[in-house]
Structure formats: structure tokens, C-alpha cells
Biotite code that builds the C-alpha atoms (Angstrom):
import biotite.structure as struc

atoms = struc.array([
    struc.Atom([-28.012, -28.356, 51.060], chain_id="A", res_id=1, res_name="MET", atom_name="CA", element="C"),
    struc.Atom([-24.564, -26.513, 51.614], chain_id="A", res_id=2, res_name="SER", atom_name="CA", element="C"),
    struc.Atom([-21.224, -27.860, 49.966], chain_id="A", res_id=3, res_name="LEU", atom_name="CA", element="C"),
    struc.Atom([-18.545, -28.845, 52.423], chain_id="A", res_id=4, res_name="THR", atom_name="CA", element="C"),
    struc.Atom([-15.158, -27.203, 51.814], chain_id="A", res_id=5, res_name="ARG", atom_name="CA", element="C"),
    struc.Atom([-13.656, -30.464, 50.730], chain_id="A", res_id=6, res_name="ARG", atom_name="CA", element="C"),
    struc.Atom([-16.592, -31.202, 48.234], chain_id="A", res_id=7, res_name="ALA", atom_name="CA", element="C"),
    struc.Atom([-16.052, -27.472, 47.100], chain_id="A", res_id=8, res_name="PHE", atom_name="CA", element="C"),
    struc.Atom([-12.255, -27.828, 46.452], chain_id="A", res_id=9, res_name="VAL", atom_name="CA", element="C"),
    struc.Atom([-12.728, -31.225, 44.763], chain_id="A", res_id=10, res_name="VAL", atom_name="CA", element="C"),
    struc.Atom([-15.270, -29.847, 42.165], chain_id="A", res_id=11, res_name="GLY", atom_name="CA", element="C"),
    struc.Atom([-13.594, -26.646, 41.546], chain_id="A", res_id=12, res_name="LEU", atom_name="CA", element="C"),
    struc.Atom([-11.095, -28.086, 38.824], chain_id="A", res_id=13, res_name="PRO", atom_name="CA", element="C"),
    struc.Atom([-14.097, -29.427, 37.022], chain_id="A", res_id=14, res_name="ALA", atom_name="CA", element="C"),
    struc.Atom([-16.096, -26.129, 37.099], chain_id="A", res_id=15, res_name="ALA", atom_name="CA", element="C"),
    struc.Atom([-13.053, -24.142, 35.760], chain_id="A", res_id=16, res_name="LEU", atom_name="CA", element="C"),
    struc.Atom([-12.764, -26.538, 32.867], chain_id="A", res_id=17, res_name="ALA", atom_name="CA", element="C"),
    struc.Atom([-16.474, -26.043, 31.778], chain_id="A", res_id=18, res_name="ALA", atom_name="CA", element="C"),
    struc.Atom([-15.581, -22.242, 31.381], chain_id="A", res_id=19, res_name="CYS", atom_name="CA", element="C"),
    struc.Atom([-12.683, -22.929, 29.040], chain_id="A", res_id=20, res_name="THR", atom_name="CA", element="C"),
    struc.Atom([-11.630, -24.811, 26.225], chain_id="A", res_id=21, res_name="SER", atom_name="CA", element="C"),
    struc.Atom([-8.577, -26.606, 25.548], chain_id="A", res_id=22, res_name="THR", atom_name="CA", element="C"),
    struc.Atom([-6.907, -27.523, 22.232], chain_id="A", res_id=23, res_name="GLN", atom_name="CA", element="C"),
    struc.Atom([-4.236, -29.560, 21.547], chain_id="A", res_id=24, res_name="ALA", atom_name="CA", element="C"),
    struc.Atom([-1.284, -27.950, 19.665], chain_id="A", res_id=25, res_name="VAL", atom_name="CA", element="C"),
    struc.Atom([-0.278, -29.492, 16.488], chain_id="A", res_id=26, res_name="LYS", atom_name="CA", element="C"),
    struc.Atom([3.549, -29.754, 16.067], chain_id="A", res_id=27, res_name="GLU", atom_name="CA", element="C"),
    struc.Atom([4.826, -29.330, 12.833], chain_id="A", res_id=28, res_name="GLY", atom_name="CA", element="C"),
    struc.Atom([6.855, -31.635, 10.892], chain_id="A", res_id=29, res_name="PRO", atom_name="CA", element="C"),
    struc.Atom([10.369, -32.096, 11.962], chain_id="A", res_id=30, res_name="LYS", atom_name="CA", element="C"),
    struc.Atom([12.965, -30.342, 10.073], chain_id="A", res_id=31, res_name="VAL", atom_name="CA", element="C"),
    struc.Atom([16.449, -31.548, 8.923], chain_id="A", res_id=32, res_name="SER", atom_name="CA", element="C"),
    struc.Atom([19.568, -29.737, 9.420], chain_id="A", res_id=33, res_name="ALA", atom_name="CA", element="C"),
    struc.Atom([20.007, -29.870, 5.743], chain_id="A", res_id=34, res_name="TYR", atom_name="CA", element="C"),
    struc.Atom([16.869, -27.942, 5.152], chain_id="A", res_id=35, res_name="HIS", atom_name="CA", element="C"),
    struc.Atom([17.469, -25.669, 8.053], chain_id="A", res_id=36, res_name="ASN", atom_name="CA", element="C"),
    struc.Atom([20.752, -24.635, 6.450], chain_id="A", res_id=37, res_name="THR", atom_name="CA", element="C"),
    struc.Atom([18.889, -24.298, 3.064], chain_id="A", res_id=38, res_name="MET", atom_name="CA", element="C"),
    struc.Atom([16.920, -21.989, 4.233], chain_id="A", res_id=39, res_name="TYR", atom_name="CA", element="C"),
    struc.Atom([18.902, -19.865, 6.925], chain_id="A", res_id=40, res_name="ALA", atom_name="CA", element="C"),
    struc.Atom([18.708, -16.277, 7.163], chain_id="A", res_id=41, res_name="ALA", atom_name="CA", element="C"),
    struc.Atom([20.696, -14.697, 4.019], chain_id="A", res_id=42, res_name="VAL", atom_name="CA", element="C"),
    struc.Atom([23.576, -12.486, 4.586], chain_id="A", res_id=43, res_name="GLU", atom_name="CA", element="C"),
    struc.Atom([24.844, -9.683, 2.637], chain_id="A", res_id=44, res_name="GLY", atom_name="CA", element="C"),
    struc.Atom([21.414, -8.235, 1.203], chain_id="A", res_id=45, res_name="GLU", atom_name="CA", element="C"),
    struc.Atom([20.463, -4.598, 1.419], chain_id="A", res_id=46, res_name="PRO", atom_name="CA", element="C"),
    struc.Atom([17.359, -5.633, 3.713], chain_id="A", res_id=47, res_name="PHE", atom_name="CA", element="C"),
    struc.Atom([16.850, -8.540, 6.105], chain_id="A", res_id=48, res_name="PRO", atom_name="CA", element="C"),
    struc.Atom([16.215, -11.818, 4.738], chain_id="A", res_id=49, res_name="VAL", atom_name="CA", element="C"),
    struc.Atom([15.059, -14.055, 7.859], chain_id="A", res_id=50, res_name="PRO", atom_name="CA", element="C"),
    struc.Atom([14.781, -17.761, 8.026], chain_id="A", res_id=51, res_name="ALA", atom_name="CA", element="C"),
    struc.Atom([11.309, -18.798, 7.402], chain_id="A", res_id=52, res_name="PRO", atom_name="CA", element="C"),
    struc.Atom([9.423, -21.228, 9.966], chain_id="A", res_id=53, res_name="ASN", atom_name="CA", element="C"),
    struc.Atom([9.786, -24.371, 8.069], chain_id="A", res_id=54, res_name="LEU", atom_name="CA", element="C"),
    struc.Atom([7.147, -26.003, 10.450], chain_id="A", res_id=55, res_name="LYS", atom_name="CA", element="C"),
    struc.Atom([4.490, -23.834, 8.596], chain_id="A", res_id=56, res_name="LYS", atom_name="CA", element="C"),
    struc.Atom([5.402, -25.558, 5.577], chain_id="A", res_id=57, res_name="ILE", atom_name="CA", element="C"),
    struc.Atom([4.647, -29.287, 4.391], chain_id="A", res_id=58, res_name="GLU", atom_name="CA", element="C"),
    struc.Atom([7.985, -30.786, 3.351], chain_id="A", res_id=59, res_name="PRO", atom_name="CA", element="C"),
    struc.Atom([6.782, -31.477, 0.045], chain_id="A", res_id=60, res_name="GLN", atom_name="CA", element="C"),
    struc.Atom([7.310, -27.838, -0.917], chain_id="A", res_id=61, res_name="TYR", atom_name="CA", element="C"),
    struc.Atom([10.901, -27.394, 0.154], chain_id="A", res_id=62, res_name="TYR", atom_name="CA", element="C"),
    struc.Atom([13.390, -27.046, -2.617], chain_id="A", res_id=63, res_name="ARG", atom_name="CA", element="C"),
    struc.Atom([14.570, -30.065, -4.039], chain_id="A", res_id=64, res_name="ARG", atom_name="CA", element="C"),
    struc.Atom([15.651, -32.159, -7.189], chain_id="A", res_id=65, res_name="GLU", atom_name="CA", element="C"),
    struc.Atom([13.135, -34.556, -8.662], chain_id="A", res_id=66, res_name="VAL", atom_name="CA", element="C"),
    struc.Atom([12.778, -36.748, -11.842], chain_id="A", res_id=67, res_name="ALA", atom_name="CA", element="C"),
    struc.Atom([10.813, -34.491, -14.417], chain_id="A", res_id=68, res_name="TYR", atom_name="CA", element="C"),
    struc.Atom([10.385, -34.784, -17.989], chain_id="A", res_id=69, res_name="SER", atom_name="CA", element="C"),
    struc.Atom([8.343, -32.000, -19.197], chain_id="A", res_id=70, res_name="SER", atom_name="CA", element="C"),
    struc.Atom([9.260, -32.111, -23.049], chain_id="A", res_id=71, res_name="GLY", atom_name="CA", element="C"),
    struc.Atom([10.919, -28.704, -22.782], chain_id="A", res_id=72, res_name="TYR", atom_name="CA", element="C"),
    struc.Atom([14.520, -28.083, -23.285], chain_id="A", res_id=73, res_name="VAL", atom_name="CA", element="C"),
    struc.Atom([16.773, -27.648, -20.084], chain_id="A", res_id=74, res_name="PRO", atom_name="CA", element="C"),
    struc.Atom([16.420, -24.140, -18.680], chain_id="A", res_id=75, res_name="GLY", atom_name="CA", element="C"),
    struc.Atom([12.666, -23.633, -18.967], chain_id="A", res_id=76, res_name="THR", atom_name="CA", element="C"),
    struc.Atom([10.701, -22.885, -16.203], chain_id="A", res_id=77, res_name="VAL", atom_name="CA", element="C"),
    struc.Atom([7.271, -24.607, -15.710], chain_id="A", res_id=78, res_name="ILE", atom_name="CA", element="C"),
    struc.Atom([4.793, -23.515, -13.242], chain_id="A", res_id=79, res_name="ILE", atom_name="CA", element="C"),
    struc.Atom([1.941, -26.123, -12.323], chain_id="A", res_id=80, res_name="ASP", atom_name="CA", element="C"),
    struc.Atom([-0.383, -23.782, -10.518], chain_id="A", res_id=81, res_name="THR", atom_name="CA", element="C"),
    struc.Atom([-2.851, -26.618, -9.202], chain_id="A", res_id=82, res_name="GLN", atom_name="CA", element="C"),
    struc.Atom([0.065, -28.664, -7.631], chain_id="A", res_id=83, res_name="LYS", atom_name="CA", element="C"),
    struc.Atom([1.639, -25.646, -6.253], chain_id="A", res_id=84, res_name="ARG", atom_name="CA", element="C"),
    struc.Atom([5.155, -26.257, -7.824], chain_id="A", res_id=85, res_name="PHE", atom_name="CA", element="C"),
    struc.Atom([7.567, -24.460, -10.091], chain_id="A", res_id=86, res_name="LEU", atom_name="CA", element="C"),
    struc.Atom([10.107, -26.695, -11.989], chain_id="A", res_id=87, res_name="TYR", atom_name="CA", element="C"),
    struc.Atom([13.274, -25.444, -13.435], chain_id="A", res_id=88, res_name="LEU", atom_name="CA", element="C"),
    struc.Atom([14.101, -28.252, -16.034], chain_id="A", res_id=89, res_name="GLN", atom_name="CA", element="C"),
    struc.Atom([17.651, -29.805, -16.240], chain_id="A", res_id=90, res_name="GLN", atom_name="CA", element="C"),
    struc.Atom([19.158, -32.445, -18.014], chain_id="A", res_id=91, res_name="GLU", atom_name="CA", element="C"),
    struc.Atom([18.524, -36.128, -18.186], chain_id="A", res_id=92, res_name="ASN", atom_name="CA", element="C"),
    struc.Atom([14.909, -36.105, -17.077], chain_id="A", res_id=93, res_name="GLY", atom_name="CA", element="C"),
    struc.Atom([15.596, -34.200, -13.803], chain_id="A", res_id=94, res_name="ARG", atom_name="CA", element="C"),
    struc.Atom([14.316, -30.624, -12.333], chain_id="A", res_id=95, res_name="ALA", atom_name="CA", element="C"),
    struc.Atom([14.676, -28.567, -9.499], chain_id="A", res_id=96, res_name="LEU", atom_name="CA", element="C"),
    struc.Atom([11.449, -28.122, -7.801], chain_id="A", res_id=97, res_name="ARG", atom_name="CA", element="C"),
    struc.Atom([10.360, -25.153, -5.652], chain_id="A", res_id=98, res_name="TYR", atom_name="CA", element="C"),
    struc.Atom([6.992, -24.818, -3.543], chain_id="A", res_id=99, res_name="GLY", atom_name="CA", element="C"),
    struc.Atom([5.175, -21.939, -4.534], chain_id="A", res_id=100, res_name="ILE", atom_name="CA", element="C"),
    struc.Atom([1.839, -19.995, -3.516], chain_id="A", res_id=101, res_name="GLY", atom_name="CA", element="C"),
    struc.Atom([-0.621, -18.961, -6.009], chain_id="A", res_id=102, res_name="VAL", atom_name="CA", element="C"),
    struc.Atom([-2.298, -15.709, -5.938], chain_id="A", res_id=103, res_name="GLY", atom_name="CA", element="C"),
    struc.Atom([-5.201, -14.611, -7.899], chain_id="A", res_id=104, res_name="LYS", atom_name="CA", element="C"),
    struc.Atom([-3.339, -13.129, -10.514], chain_id="A", res_id=105, res_name="ALA", atom_name="CA", element="C"),
    struc.Atom([-1.404, -16.144, -10.778], chain_id="A", res_id=106, res_name="GLY", atom_name="CA", element="C"),
    struc.Atom([-4.428, -18.000, -12.239], chain_id="A", res_id=107, res_name="LEU", atom_name="CA", element="C"),
    struc.Atom([-5.213, -15.717, -15.050], chain_id="A", res_id=108, res_name="GLU", atom_name="CA", element="C"),
    struc.Atom([-2.506, -16.605, -17.397], chain_id="A", res_id=109, res_name="PHE", atom_name="CA", element="C"),
    struc.Atom([-1.783, -19.851, -18.976], chain_id="A", res_id=110, res_name="GLU", atom_name="CA", element="C"),
    struc.Atom([0.456, -20.839, -21.824], chain_id="A", res_id=111, res_name="GLY", atom_name="CA", element="C"),
    struc.Atom([4.122, -19.607, -22.738], chain_id="A", res_id=112, res_name="GLU", atom_name="CA", element="C"),
    struc.Atom([6.023, -16.484, -21.968], chain_id="A", res_id=113, res_name="GLY", atom_name="CA", element="C"),
    struc.Atom([9.478, -15.124, -21.615], chain_id="A", res_id=114, res_name="THR", atom_name="CA", element="C"),
    struc.Atom([11.333, -13.740, -18.651], chain_id="A", res_id=115, res_name="ILE", atom_name="CA", element="C"),
    struc.Atom([11.898, -10.219, -20.236], chain_id="A", res_id=116, res_name="GLN", atom_name="CA", element="C"),
    struc.Atom([13.765, -9.019, -17.174], chain_id="A", res_id=117, res_name="TYR", atom_name="CA", element="C"),
    struc.Atom([14.814, -9.587, -13.666], chain_id="A", res_id=118, res_name="LYS", atom_name="CA", element="C"),
    struc.Atom([14.896, -7.313, -10.424], chain_id="A", res_id=119, res_name="ARG", atom_name="CA", element="C"),
    struc.Atom([16.644, -7.575, -7.107], chain_id="A", res_id=120, res_name="GLN", atom_name="CA", element="C"),
    struc.Atom([14.547, -5.933, -4.358], chain_id="A", res_id=121, res_name="TRP", atom_name="CA", element="C"),
    struc.Atom([11.978, -4.620, -6.524], chain_id="A", res_id=122, res_name="PRO", atom_name="CA", element="C"),
    struc.Atom([9.578, -1.707, -6.314], chain_id="A", res_id=123, res_name="SER", atom_name="CA", element="C"),
    struc.Atom([5.780, -2.530, -6.797], chain_id="A", res_id=124, res_name="TRP", atom_name="CA", element="C"),
    struc.Atom([2.840, -0.638, -8.113], chain_id="A", res_id=125, res_name="THR", atom_name="CA", element="C"),
    struc.Atom([-0.622, -1.877, -7.646], chain_id="A", res_id=126, res_name="PRO", atom_name="CA", element="C"),
    struc.Atom([-2.400, -2.153, -10.880], chain_id="A", res_id=127, res_name="THR", atom_name="CA", element="C"),
    struc.Atom([-5.211, 0.314, -11.895], chain_id="A", res_id=128, res_name="PRO", atom_name="CA", element="C"),
    struc.Atom([-7.755, -2.666, -11.492], chain_id="A", res_id=129, res_name="ASP", atom_name="CA", element="C"),
    struc.Atom([-6.526, -3.457, -7.856], chain_id="A", res_id=130, res_name="MET", atom_name="CA", element="C"),
    struc.Atom([-6.874, 0.374, -6.977], chain_id="A", res_id=131, res_name="ILE", atom_name="CA", element="C"),
    struc.Atom([-10.324, 0.525, -8.661], chain_id="A", res_id=132, res_name="LYS", atom_name="CA", element="C"),
    struc.Atom([-11.436, -2.695, -6.491], chain_id="A", res_id=133, res_name="ARG", atom_name="CA", element="C"),
    struc.Atom([-9.866, -1.769, -3.180], chain_id="A", res_id=134, res_name="GLU", atom_name="CA", element="C"),
    struc.Atom([-9.233, 2.357, -3.353], chain_id="A", res_id=135, res_name="PRO", atom_name="CA", element="C"),
    struc.Atom([-8.769, 2.497, 0.500], chain_id="A", res_id=136, res_name="GLU", atom_name="CA", element="C"),
    struc.Atom([-5.999, -0.443, 0.574], chain_id="A", res_id=137, res_name="ARG", atom_name="CA", element="C"),
    struc.Atom([-4.090, 0.579, -2.791], chain_id="A", res_id=138, res_name="TYR", atom_name="CA", element="C"),
    struc.Atom([-4.943, 3.930, -3.563], chain_id="A", res_id=139, res_name="GLY", atom_name="CA", element="C"),
    struc.Atom([-2.215, 5.340, -1.360], chain_id="A", res_id=140, res_name="PRO", atom_name="CA", element="C"),
    struc.Atom([0.164, 3.213, -3.071], chain_id="A", res_id=141, res_name="LEU", atom_name="CA", element="C"),
    struc.Atom([-0.681, 4.297, -6.597], chain_id="A", res_id=142, res_name="ALA", atom_name="CA", element="C"),
    struc.Atom([2.770, 5.911, -7.162], chain_id="A", res_id=143, res_name="SER", atom_name="CA", element="C"),
    struc.Atom([4.515, 2.786, -6.161], chain_id="A", res_id=144, res_name="GLY", atom_name="CA", element="C"),
    struc.Atom([6.114, 0.993, -2.881], chain_id="A", res_id=145, res_name="MET", atom_name="CA", element="C"),
    struc.Atom([9.644, 1.266, -2.103], chain_id="A", res_id=146, res_name="ALA", atom_name="CA", element="C"),
    struc.Atom([11.693, -2.051, -2.121], chain_id="A", res_id=147, res_name="PRO", atom_name="CA", element="C"),
    struc.Atom([12.113, -3.666, 1.268], chain_id="A", res_id=148, res_name="GLY", atom_name="CA", element="C"),
    struc.Atom([11.011, -6.508, 3.471], chain_id="A", res_id=149, res_name="PRO", atom_name="CA", element="C"),
    struc.Atom([7.123, -5.512, 3.380], chain_id="A", res_id=150, res_name="THR", atom_name="CA", element="C"),
    struc.Atom([7.348, -5.084, -0.207], chain_id="A", res_id=151, res_name="ASN", atom_name="CA", element="C"),
    struc.Atom([4.902, -7.957, -1.635], chain_id="A", res_id=152, res_name="PRO", atom_name="CA", element="C"),
    struc.Atom([7.589, -8.658, -4.320], chain_id="A", res_id=153, res_name="LEU", atom_name="CA", element="C"),
    struc.Atom([10.056, -9.792, -1.625], chain_id="A", res_id=154, res_name="GLY", atom_name="CA", element="C"),
    struc.Atom([13.640, -10.149, -2.513], chain_id="A", res_id=155, res_name="ALA", atom_name="CA", element="C"),
    struc.Atom([13.622, -10.797, -6.305], chain_id="A", res_id=156, res_name="ARG", atom_name="CA", element="C"),
    struc.Atom([11.013, -10.465, -8.981], chain_id="A", res_id=157, res_name="ALA", atom_name="CA", element="C"),
    struc.Atom([10.976, -12.103, -12.439], chain_id="A", res_id=158, res_name="LEU", atom_name="CA", element="C"),
    struc.Atom([8.813, -10.279, -15.104], chain_id="A", res_id=159, res_name="TYR", atom_name="CA", element="C"),
    struc.Atom([6.897, -12.231, -17.732], chain_id="A", res_id=160, res_name="LEU", atom_name="CA", element="C"),
    struc.Atom([6.211, -11.047, -21.197], chain_id="A", res_id=161, res_name="PHE", atom_name="CA", element="C"),
    struc.Atom([4.421, -12.506, -24.124], chain_id="A", res_id=162, res_name="LYS", atom_name="CA", element="C"),
    struc.Atom([4.865, -11.570, -27.684], chain_id="A", res_id=163, res_name="ASP", atom_name="CA", element="C"),
    struc.Atom([6.802, -8.427, -26.573], chain_id="A", res_id=164, res_name="GLY", atom_name="CA", element="C"),
    struc.Atom([4.013, -7.067, -24.072], chain_id="A", res_id=165, res_name="ARG", atom_name="CA", element="C"),
    struc.Atom([3.867, -7.060, -20.229], chain_id="A", res_id=166, res_name="ASP", atom_name="CA", element="C"),
    struc.Atom([1.601, -9.850, -18.912], chain_id="A", res_id=167, res_name="THR", atom_name="CA", element="C"),
    struc.Atom([1.577, -8.377, -15.479], chain_id="A", res_id=168, res_name="LEU", atom_name="CA", element="C"),
    struc.Atom([2.386, -12.016, -14.286], chain_id="A", res_id=169, res_name="TYR", atom_name="CA", element="C"),
    struc.Atom([5.306, -12.142, -11.889], chain_id="A", res_id=170, res_name="ARG", atom_name="CA", element="C"),
    struc.Atom([7.346, -14.728, -9.988], chain_id="A", res_id=171, res_name="ILE", atom_name="CA", element="C"),
    struc.Atom([8.600, -13.302, -6.828], chain_id="A", res_id=172, res_name="HIS", atom_name="CA", element="C"),
    struc.Atom([9.701, -13.549, -3.373], chain_id="A", res_id=173, res_name="GLY", atom_name="CA", element="C"),
    struc.Atom([7.607, -13.435, -0.112], chain_id="A", res_id=174, res_name="SER", atom_name="CA", element="C"),
    struc.Atom([8.377, -13.283, 3.561], chain_id="A", res_id=175, res_name="ASN", atom_name="CA", element="C"),
    struc.Atom([4.844, -15.027, 4.324], chain_id="A", res_id=176, res_name="GLU", atom_name="CA", element="C"),
    struc.Atom([6.138, -18.538, 4.942], chain_id="A", res_id=177, res_name="ASP", atom_name="CA", element="C"),
    struc.Atom([2.552, -20.147, 5.728], chain_id="A", res_id=178, res_name="TRP", atom_name="CA", element="C"),
    struc.Atom([1.357, -19.015, 2.229], chain_id="A", res_id=179, res_name="SER", atom_name="CA", element="C"),
    struc.Atom([3.672, -21.766, 0.442], chain_id="A", res_id=180, res_name="ILE", atom_name="CA", element="C"),
    struc.Atom([1.646, -24.434, -0.775], chain_id="A", res_id=181, res_name="GLY", atom_name="CA", element="C"),
    struc.Atom([-1.486, -22.576, -0.630], chain_id="A", res_id=182, res_name="ARG", atom_name="CA", element="C"),
    struc.Atom([-3.950, -20.661, -3.084], chain_id="A", res_id=183, res_name="ALA", atom_name="CA", element="C"),
    struc.Atom([-3.874, -16.819, -1.600], chain_id="A", res_id=184, res_name="ILE", atom_name="CA", element="C"),
    struc.Atom([-6.126, -13.793, -2.202], chain_id="A", res_id=185, res_name="SER", atom_name="CA", element="C"),
    struc.Atom([-3.603, -11.655, -3.969], chain_id="A", res_id=186, res_name="SER", atom_name="CA", element="C"),
    struc.Atom([-0.384, -11.781, -5.907], chain_id="A", res_id=187, res_name="GLY", atom_name="CA", element="C"),
    struc.Atom([1.062, -13.923, -8.711], chain_id="A", res_id=188, res_name="CYS", atom_name="CA", element="C"),
    struc.Atom([3.489, -16.730, -7.951], chain_id="A", res_id=189, res_name="ILE", atom_name="CA", element="C"),
    struc.Atom([5.283, -16.494, -4.798], chain_id="A", res_id=190, res_name="ARG", atom_name="CA", element="C"),
    struc.Atom([8.432, -18.341, -3.270], chain_id="A", res_id=191, res_name="LEU", atom_name="CA", element="C"),
    struc.Atom([9.959, -18.239, -0.163], chain_id="A", res_id=192, res_name="LEU", atom_name="CA", element="C"),
    struc.Atom([12.823, -15.417, -0.453], chain_id="A", res_id=193, res_name="ASN", atom_name="CA", element="C"),
    struc.Atom([15.454, -18.048, -0.076], chain_id="A", res_id=194, res_name="GLN", atom_name="CA", element="C"),
    struc.Atom([13.884, -19.912, -3.063], chain_id="A", res_id=195, res_name="ASP", atom_name="CA", element="C"),
    struc.Atom([13.558, -16.836, -5.205], chain_id="A", res_id=196, res_name="ILE", atom_name="CA", element="C"),
    struc.Atom([17.051, -15.992, -4.729], chain_id="A", res_id=197, res_name="ILE", atom_name="CA", element="C"),
    struc.Atom([18.450, -19.399, -5.665], chain_id="A", res_id=198, res_name="ASP", atom_name="CA", element="C"),
    struc.Atom([16.193, -19.368, -8.953], chain_id="A", res_id=199, res_name="LEU", atom_name="CA", element="C"),
    struc.Atom([17.214, -15.650, -9.661], chain_id="A", res_id=200, res_name="TYR", atom_name="CA", element="C"),
    struc.Atom([21.087, -16.795, -9.947], chain_id="A", res_id=201, res_name="THR", atom_name="CA", element="C"),
    struc.Atom([20.073, -19.990, -12.137], chain_id="A", res_id=202, res_name="ARG", atom_name="CA", element="C"),
    struc.Atom([18.303, -18.369, -15.036], chain_id="A", res_id=203, res_name="ILE", atom_name="CA", element="C"),
    struc.Atom([19.138, -15.505, -17.388], chain_id="A", res_id=204, res_name="PRO", atom_name="CA", element="C"),
    struc.Atom([16.794, -12.805, -19.027], chain_id="A", res_id=205, res_name="ASN", atom_name="CA", element="C"),
    struc.Atom([15.041, -14.588, -21.926], chain_id="A", res_id=206, res_name="GLY", atom_name="CA", element="C"),
    struc.Atom([13.936, -17.814, -20.100], chain_id="A", res_id=207, res_name="THR", atom_name="CA", element="C"),
    struc.Atom([11.098, -19.513, -21.172], chain_id="A", res_id=208, res_name="LYS", atom_name="CA", element="C"),
    struc.Atom([8.198, -20.036, -18.735], chain_id="A", res_id=209, res_name="VAL", atom_name="CA", element="C"),
    struc.Atom([5.313, -22.473, -19.394], chain_id="A", res_id=210, res_name="VAL", atom_name="CA", element="C"),
    struc.Atom([2.126, -21.883, -16.971], chain_id="A", res_id=211, res_name="VAL", atom_name="CA", element="C"),
    struc.Atom([-0.142, -24.828, -16.672], chain_id="A", res_id=212, res_name="LEU", atom_name="CA", element="C"),
    struc.Atom([-3.435, -24.444, -15.093], chain_id="A", res_id=213, res_name="GLN", atom_name="CA", element="C"),
    struc.Atom([-5.637, -27.396, -14.251], chain_id="A", res_id=214, res_name="GLY", atom_name="CA", element="C"),
    struc.Atom([-4.388, -31.163, -14.836], chain_id="A", res_id=215, res_name="ASN", atom_name="CA", element="C"),
    struc.Atom([-2.417, -30.481, -18.147], chain_id="A", res_id=216, res_name="SER", atom_name="CA", element="C"),
    struc.Atom([1.201, -30.992, -16.843], chain_id="A", res_id=217, res_name="GLY", atom_name="CA", element="C"),
    struc.Atom([3.523, -33.547, -17.136], chain_id="A", res_id=218, res_name="PRO", atom_name="CA", element="C"),
    struc.Atom([3.957, -36.074, -14.375], chain_id="A", res_id=219, res_name="MET", atom_name="CA", element="C"),
    struc.Atom([6.692, -35.576, -12.054], chain_id="A", res_id=220, res_name="ALA", atom_name="CA", element="C"),
    struc.Atom([8.212, -38.294, -9.287], chain_id="A", res_id=221, res_name="SER", atom_name="CA", element="C"),
    struc.Atom([10.344, -37.395, -6.395], chain_id="A", res_id=222, res_name="ALA", atom_name="CA", element="C"),
    struc.Atom([13.836, -39.214, -6.015], chain_id="A", res_id=223, res_name="SER", atom_name="CA", element="C"),
])
């Protein structure tokens, strides 16, 4: 039995639909003008610092002031790796909270250390272990990677020491907006470049850092 022209035309959409798949596009959270301004592109830097796509980041990871009593003196940095937050303790039980991405190296240190020094637009050199583990990827960078927008340390880096020795633990910037709030395969503790620039201006060399792993951190509530 042959199909009439009308039956063929009517049935065509269904036939085509069977050959393709459709997926609803999930629209990200609505971003306020306040946060768009907070995370606008940064001018006056030696390299471009573009605005991140905030719709790729859960709003809880935007920078904000929260109620937080860590028991540490104001000016202390507390990193909660499990909850993906970095806190800068302030007076009167308040803190500035930043969303972070936590890389493998960010899970290899726990306890207290000191920011020995800070760098704007740092260079980066993979560790010997990284080169040994992935020689094809990191071998060509054994002599170091110059500062710039593709450098994995981003616009700023803070270098953590303990008892005068480098822990190889870094708090640094990133252009990979999607990674904030997540566990990632490489790196230490990453913030959006806008956030690491803000944190960099607030803390001096010698700042105490407390890294918490697991559920050992103090409770904090947003307000």
C-alpha cells in the first residue's frame, strides 16, 4: 500500500523527531546587578581579566559577608575544603566568604600555615611529581610557565608555608568559572580572579591560614 502525499507530509515531523534528540536548556540562576558589578571585568591589569559567567556558578559561592565565629583572631583565613568556602575572619563574629574550587593538591594539606609571600600575575612551574605522572603534558613546562591569562595560577597567588618550609599549597585565581564550588582534578585552592584580587588586597604577608578537611570546621550562617 502506497502512502498518499498528504499522509507523507503529515507523518514527516514524527519521522524526523525519531532521528533526533531534544534536550531542554536549563537556564542558570538570575544574577543581580550587584553581583554583575562585583564580578565585572577588571581594568588596569597587565593581562585581561574578563567577567566570569555567573550563571555557571551557584549563587551561594558568590562573595558575601556572613555570620562566622571560627575562634581565630580577625584576619585569619579559614579554608573549608569540603564545603568549598574560604573565609576571611572579621570582627564581631563576621567573615567574608568566597566560593572556591578544590583541586587534588588542595586535599593534601590540613592544619595551620602562614602566607609567606604573595604574587601578582605569578609564573608557575609543575612539581616533579606532576611531571613524572604526566610527562607529555607537564614535561614541556618544566622550566616554568610565564604569567598571563592561561597560567593556572591566574591573576594572584598566595604561597603557604609551615614551619618555614614551602607546603606547595597555593591559593590562587582562575578563569575557569565553572570550577567554583566543585572538586577538580588539578590545582590547590582556586578562586575567581575577581575574588583572589579582592582577597589579595585585604591580607598581608604573614597571614595565618587554617585548612579544614572533612567536617571539622566551625559552623557559619549567611545573613
